[in-house]
C-alpha positions in Angstrom: -30.8 -6.1 -38.8 -27.9 -5.4 -36.4 -27.1 -1.7 -35.9 -25.1 0.1 -33.2 -27.5 2.3 -31.2 -25.9 4.7 -28.7 -29.0 5.1 -26.5 -29.4 1.4 -26.2 -25.7 1.0 -25.2 -26.0 3.9 -22.8 -29.0 2.4 -21.1 -27.2 -0.9 -20.8 -24.2 0.7 -19.2 -26.3 2.7 -16.8 -28.2 -0.5 -15.7 -24.9 -2.4 -15.2 -23.4 0.5 -13.3 -26.4 0.9 -11.1 -26.6 -2.9 -10.4 -22.9 -3.2 -9.5 -22.5 0.0 -7.6 -25.2 -1.2 -5.2 -22.8 -4.0 -4.2 -20.4 -3.4 -1.3 -17.6 -5.2 -3.2 -17.8 -3.2 -6.4 -18.4 0.2 -4.7 -15.7 -0.2 -2.2 -13.2 -1.7 -4.6 -13.9 1.1 -7.1 -13.0 3.8 -4.6 -10.1 1.9 -3.0 -8.5 1.0 -6.4 -9.0 4.6 -7.5 -7.3 5.8 -4.2 -4.4 3.4 -4.7 -4.1 4.2 -8.4 -4.1 8.0 -7.7 -1.4 7.6 -5.0 0.8 5.6 -7.3 0.1 7.6 -10.5 0.8 11.0 -8.9 3.8 9.5 -7.0 5.1 8.2 -10.3 4.6 11.5 -12.1 6.2 13.5 -9.3 9.0 10.9 -9.3 9.5 11.4 -13.1 9.9 15.1 -12.6 12.2 14.9 -9.5 14.5 12.2 -10.9 15.2 14.5 -13.9 15.8 17.5 -11.7 17.8 16.1 -8.7 21.2 14.5 -8.7 21.5 10.8 -8.1 22.6 11.4 -4.5 19.7 13.7 -3.8 17.3 11.2 -5.5 18.7 8.5 -3.2 18.2 10.6 -0.1 14.6 11.5 -1.2 13.9 7.7 -1.6 15.3 7.1 1.9 13.1 9.8 3.3 10.1 8.2 1.8 11.2 4.8 3.1 11.5 6.0 6.7 8.3 7.9 6.8 6.3 5.2 5.0 7.6 2.5 7.3 6.5 4.5 10.3 3.0 5.5 9.0 2.0 2.1 7.5 3.2 0.3 10.6 1.2 2.6 12.9 -1.8 2.3 10.6 -1.5 -1.5 10.8 -1.9 -1.4 14.5 -4.7 1.1 14.7 -6.8 0.9 11.5 -7.3 -2.9 11.6 -8.3 -2.9 15.3 -10.5 0.2 14.8 -12.3 -1.3 11.8 -12.7 -4.7 13.4 -14.2 -3.3 16.7 -16.3 -0.5 15.4 -17.8 -2.6 12.5 -18.7 -5.3 15.1 -20.2 -3.0 17.7 -23.8 -1.7 17.4 -23.5 0.6 20.5 -22.7 4.2 19.6 -21.0 4.8 23.0 -18.7 1.9 22.4 -17.9 3.2 18.9 -17.0 6.6 20.4 -14.8 5.0 23.1 -13.1 2.8 20.5 -12.4 5.8 18.2 -11.2 8.0 21.1 -8.9 5.2 22.4 -7.5 4.7 18.9 -6.8 8.4 18.6 -5.0 8.5 21.9 -2.7 5.7 20.9 -2.2 7.2 17.5 -1.0 10.5 19.1 1.2 8.8 21.7 3.0 6.7 19.1 3.6 9.7 16.9 4.9 11.7 19.8 7.5 8.9 20.6 8.6 8.9 16.9 8.9 12.7 16.9 11.2 12.5 19.9 13.2 9.8 18.2 13.7 12.1 15.2 14.7 15.1 17.3 17.4 13.1 19.1 18.5 10.4 16.6 17.8 11.8 13.1 21.4 12.9 12.6 22.7 9.4 13.7 20.3 7.7 11.3 21.2 10.0 8.4 24.9 9.2 9.0 24.3 5.4 9.1 22.6 5.7 5.7 25.4 7.8 4.2 22.9 10.7 3.6 24.9 13.6 5.2 22.7 16.0 7.1 20.0 16.3 4.4 18.0 13.3 5.5 17.9 14.5 9.1 16.8 18.0 8.0 14.0 16.5 5.9 12.7 14.4 8.7 12.6 17.4 11.0 10.8 19.5 8.4 8.2 16.7 8.2 7.3 16.8 11.9 4.2 19.0 11.1 3.2 16.3 8.6 3.5 13.6 11.2 1.1 15.5 13.5 -1.3 15.9 10.6 -1.1 12.2 9.8 -2.5 11.5 13.3 -5.8 13.0 12.3 -5.7 11.9 8.7 -5.2 8.2 9.5 -7.7 8.4 12.3 -10.4 9.8 10.0 -9.4 7.2 7.4 -10.1 4.4 10.0 -13.4 6.0 10.9 -14.5 6.0 7.2 -13.5 2.4 6.6 -15.0 1.1 9.8 -18.4 2.3 8.4 -17.6 0.6 5.1 -17.4 4.0 3.4 -14.4 4.5 1.0 -15.4 7.7 -0.8 -14.0 10.2 1.7 -10.7 8.2 2.0 -10.3 8.4 -1.8 -11.1 12.2 -1.8 -8.6 12.9 1.0 -5.8 11.0 -0.7 -6.6 12.4 -4.1 -6.6 16.1 -3.0 -3.4 15.5 -1.0 -1.7 14.1 -4.1 -3.0 16.8 -6.3 -1.7 19.5 -3.9 1.9 18.0 -3.9 1.8 17.6 -7.6 0.9 21.3 -7.9 4.0 22.3 -5.8 6.2 20.1 -8.0 4.6 21.5 -11.2 5.2 25.1 -10.1 8.8 24.4 -9.5 9.2 22.7 -12.8 7.4 25.4 -14.8 9.1 28.4 -13.1 12.5 26.5 -13.0 12.8 27.0 -9.3 15.6 24.7 -7.9 14.3 21.9 -5.7 15.4 21.7 -2.1 15.0 18.4 -0.2 13.9 20.0 3.1 11.4 22.2 1.2 10.0 19.0 -0.5 9.5 17.6 3.0 7.7 20.8 4.1 5.4 20.6 1.0 4.5 17.0 2.1 3.5 18.4 5.5 1.3 21.1 4.0 -0.4 18.6 1.6 -1.2 16.2 4.5 -3.0 19.2 6.2 -5.0 19.9 3.1 -6.0 16.2 2.7 -7.0 16.0 6.4 -9.5 18.9 5.9 -11.0 17.1 2.9 -11.4 13.7 4.7 -12.8 15.5 7.7 -15.6 17.0 5.5 -16.6 13.5 4.4 -16.3 12.0 7.9 -18.8 14.3 9.6 -21.7 11.8 9.6 -19.6 9.3 11.6 -18.1 11.7 14.2 -19.4 11.7 17.7 -17.6 14.8 18.8 -16.6 13.2 22.1 -13.2 12.3 23.4 -13.8 9.5 25.9 -11.0 6.9 25.7 -11.2 4.0 28.1 -8.5 1.7 29.6 -10.5 -1.3 28.5 -10.7 -0.3 24.8 -7.1 0.9 24.9 -5.9 -2.5 26.2 -8.2 -4.3 23.6 -6.7 -2.3 20.7 -3.2 -3.0 21.9 -4.1 -6.6 22.6 -5.5 -7.1 19.1 -3.1 -4.9 17.3 0.1 -5.5 19.2 1.2 -8.4 17.0 -0.1 -6.6 13.9 2.0 -3.5 14.9 5.1 -5.7 15.3 4.3 -7.6 12.2 3.8 -4.3 10.3 7.3 -3.1 11.4 8.8 -6.3 10.2 6.9 -6.5 6.9 7.7 -2.9 6.0 11.3 -3.4 6.9 11.3 -6.5 4.6 9.7 -4.5 1.7 12.3 -1.7 1.9 15.3 -3.7 3.2 17.0 -3.6 -0.2 17.1 0.2 -0.3 18.2 0.5 3.3 20.9 -2.1 3.0 22.1 -0.6 -0.3 22.4 2.8 1.5 24.2 1.2 4.4 26.7 -0.9 2.5 27.0 1.1 -0.8 26.0 4.8 -1.3 22.8 6.9 -1.3 23.4 7.5 -5.1 23.0 3.7 -5.6 19.7 3.8 -3.9 18.3 6.0 -6.7 18.5 3.1 -9.1 16.6 0.9 -6.7 14.1 3.7 -6.2 13.5 3.9 -10.0 12.7 0.2 -10.1 10.7 0.3 -6.9 8.4 3.0 -8.4 7.5 0.7 -11.3 7.2 -2.2 -9.0 4.5 -0.3 -7.0 2.2 -0.4 -10.0 1.8 -4.2 -9.8 0.9 -3.9 -6.1 -2.1 -1.5 -6.6 -4.8 -4.2 -6.9 -3.3 -6.3 -4.1 -3.2 -3.6 -1.5 -6.6 -2.2 -2.6 -8.0 -5.7 -2.2 -6.5 -6.1 1.2 -8.4 -3.0 2.5 -11.7 -4.0 0.9 -11.6 -7.6 2.0 -10.5 -7.1 5.6 -13.9 -6.1 7.0 -15.6 -8.8 5.1 -13.3 -11.6 6.1 -13.5 -10.5 9.7 -17.2 -10.7 9.6 -17.2 -14.0 7.6 -14.8 -15.5 10.2 -17.2 -14.7 13.0 -20.5 -15.5 11.3 -20.0 -18.0 8.4 -16.9 -20.1 9.3 -13.7 -21.3 7.7 -15.3 -22.4 4.4 -16.4 -18.8 3.5 -13.0 -17.4 4.6 -11.2 -20.0 2.3 -13.5 -19.1 -0.6 -12.9 -15.4 -0.2 -9.2 -15.8 0.1 -8.8 -18.1 -3.0 -11.1 -16.0 -5.1 -9.3 -12.8 -4.3 -5.8 -14.3 -4.9 -7.0 -15.7 -8.3 -8.4 -12.3 -9.4 -5.2 -10.5 -8.4 -3.0 -13.0 -10.2 -5.1 -12.4 -13.3 -3.7 -8.9 -13.3 -0.3 -9.2 -11.9 1.0 -12.1 -14.1 0.5 -10.4 -17.5 1.6 -7.1 -16.2 4.7 -8.5 -14.6 5.6 -10.5 -17.8 5.3 -7.4 -20.0 7.6 -5.5 -17.7 10.1 -8.4 -17.6 10.2 -8.4 -21.4 10.6 -4.7 -21.8 12.5 -3.4 -18.7 14.8 -0.9 -20.4 11.9 0.7 -22.3 9.9 1.1 -19.0 12.9 2.4 -17.0 13.7 5.0 -19.8 10.2 6.3 -19.7 10.0 6.5 -16.0 13.5 7.6 -15.0 15.4 8.5 -18.2 18.4 7.1 -19.9 20.7 7.7 -17.0 19.0 4.9 -15.0 19.0 2.0 -17.6 21.3 0.1 -15.2 18.1 -0.4 -13.1 16.6 -2.6 -15.8 17.9 -5.8 -14.3 16.7 -4.7 -10.8 13.3 -4.1 -12.3 13.2 -7.6 -13.9 14.1 -9.2 -10.6 11.5 -7.1 -8.7 8.8 -8.3 -11.2 9.7 -11.9 -10.5 9.0 -11.3 -6.9 6.0 -9.0 -7.6 4.1 -11.7 -9.4 4.1 -13.8 -6.2 3.3 -11.0 -3.8 -0.5 -11.1 -4.1 -0.6 -14.5 -2.4 1.7 -13.4 0.4 -0.1 -10.1 1.0 -3.6 -11.6 1.1 -2.4 -14.5 3.3 -1.0 -12.0 5.9 -4.1 -9.9 5.7 -6.3 -13.0 6.2 -4.4 -14.2 9.3 -4.8 -10.7 10.8 -8.5 -10.6 10.0 -9.3 -14.0 11.6 -7.4 -13.2 14.8 -4.1 -15.0 14.1 -1.9 -11.9 14.0 0.7 -13.6 16.3 1.3 -16.3 13.6 1.6 -13.6 11.0 4.2 -11.8 13.1 6.3 -14.9 13.5 6.3 -15.6 9.8 7.2 -12.0 8.9 9.9 -12.0 11.6 11.4 -15.2 10.2 11.2 -13.8 6.6 13.0 -10.6 7.7 15.8 -12.5 9.4 16.3 -14.6 6.3 16.2 -11.6 4.1 18.8 -9.8 6.2 21.2 -12.7 6.0 20.6 -13.3 2.2 20.8 -9.6 1.3 24.0 -9.2 3.3 25.7 -12.1 1.6 24.5 -11.0 -1.9 25.6 -7.4 -1.4 29.0 -8.6 -0.1 29.7 -11.1 -2.9 27.7 -9.7 -5.8 27.7 -5.9 -5.1 25.3 -3.5 -6.8 22.6 -6.0 -7.8 23.0 -8.0 -4.6 20.0 -6.6 -2.8 17.6 -7.2 -5.7 18.9 -10.8 -6.1 18.6 -11.4 -2.4 15.0 -10.0 -2.4 14.0 -12.5 -5.1 15.6 -15.4 -3.3 13.8 -14.7 0.0 10.5 -14.0 -1.9 10.5 -17.5 -3.4 11.4 -19.0 -0.1 8.7 -16.9 1.6 6.1 -17.9 -1.0 6.7 -21.6 -0.4 6.5 -21.1 3.4 3.3 -19.0 3.1 1.6 -21.6 0.9 2.4 -24.5 3.2 1.1 -22.5 6.2 -2.1 -21.4 4.5 -2.6 -25.0 3.4 -2.4 -26.0 7.1 -4.5 -23.1 8.4 -7.5 -23.0 6.0 -6.8 -25.9 3.6 -6.0 -23.6 0.7 -5.4 -25.4 -2.6 -3.4 -24.2 -5.6 -5.6 -26.2 -8.0 -8.7 -24.3 -7.0 -6.9 -20.9 -7.3 -5.9 -21.9 -10.9 -9.5 -22.8 -11.6 -10.7 -19.5 -10.2 -8.2 -17.7 -12.4 -9.5 -19.4 -15.5 -13.1 -18.5 -14.5 -12.0 -14.9 -14.0 -10.4 -14.7 -17.4 -13.6 -16.2 -18.9 -15.7 -13.6 -17.1 -13.5 -10.7 -18.3 -13.7 -12.0 -21.8 -17.5 -12.4 -21.7 -18.0 -9.0 -20.2 -15.9 -7.3 -22.9 -17.9 -9.2 -25.6 -21.2 -8.1 -24.0 -20.2 -4.5 -24.3 -18.8 -4.8 -27.8 -21.6 -6.9 -29.3 -24.1 -4.8 -31.3 -27.7 -4.6 -30.1 -30.4 -6.4 -32.1 -33.1 -3.9 -32.9 -35.9 -3.9 -35.4 -35.8 -1.3 -38.1 
């Protein structure tokens, strides 16, 4: 007869986990998605506490601080991490690996030093342009120790990923998020008033803690030599120059609605966009995690297996991501006020329409994100830059017109318009570059849903044992 036997189910689960965790894809995706999820989860929880403790103007300034620092760090990471991973993973020589890592660290420090000088001289001007008083400038200066810490944190992250190891990266990010959450929790429990510059300082401290954690996990891969070379420095810049420029443009595009809202409206209005943006990040977790996992594999497939393998990896990944983003996005579109009330409270229900518009764009983003990542990984970063630059130019014009004639919701409407235009352009370009086909992506989506369904059934189905 059929009975439920816990030991049999446990053995089955153990066999499945052992089988799949021996796979690069499952192992790396597991840690990378956990990393992305922990960043977003703790960011969301911290946001939920802060948005109920700060004024709308303070919340808008906090959002602008995160926009400025995130644009810088993700752009710099785009230059260095991709080049670092590509060159180290493709080089068998330990001396070359040491020279690559050293050259990458040198560039990392130099770019950060330039940004710190910019903040020292122009933070007040930038704060005034974004209608943020002096608080944004003060926060950016308090974050200078964090910028220095991020030089080492991002460098060690690149070292881990270049060796196809994602465990230490997850641990570093996780502890960093836990530490900042602890600061926020102590303030909330003891009812200590929040200060924006103090929050920036807490961020700096937590980056230092996270760096120590990721350093611990990176020890097997460290050569303990600093031997940068002009050749590798030029190679990193040559490979990553367009990626760096493209990263600036892409990150400006992603945050343009908040920046232009601050410029043409007020910092308080930014708080509504920030509330919707936090929810919007949830739908991007699988997409950005997949980009980090697939980049080394696509780079290798491009060099060793040709365009057909690259095309297969791209379409498969897009299909899998759409399987998650479409139902999630539709749920949020149907219940926006419910979601906003949970995340930000009843004061921010006006952000519900912004959230719905964000979700329309969010459903399409996996294709665009993976397309940009693929072009970078197969050495066509220049093309990726030109596409992103054109998208930013269109977004600037459309957002300006929408803000001028529509007002508060203008930036969100402009973002959706440019996203649909961009999606069309990206599809046509990928069709030309690697012969991608929408029909195959839909077929892969159906296969993915079938696999998910069968996997769930296999775990729920009772085991047949004799009794």
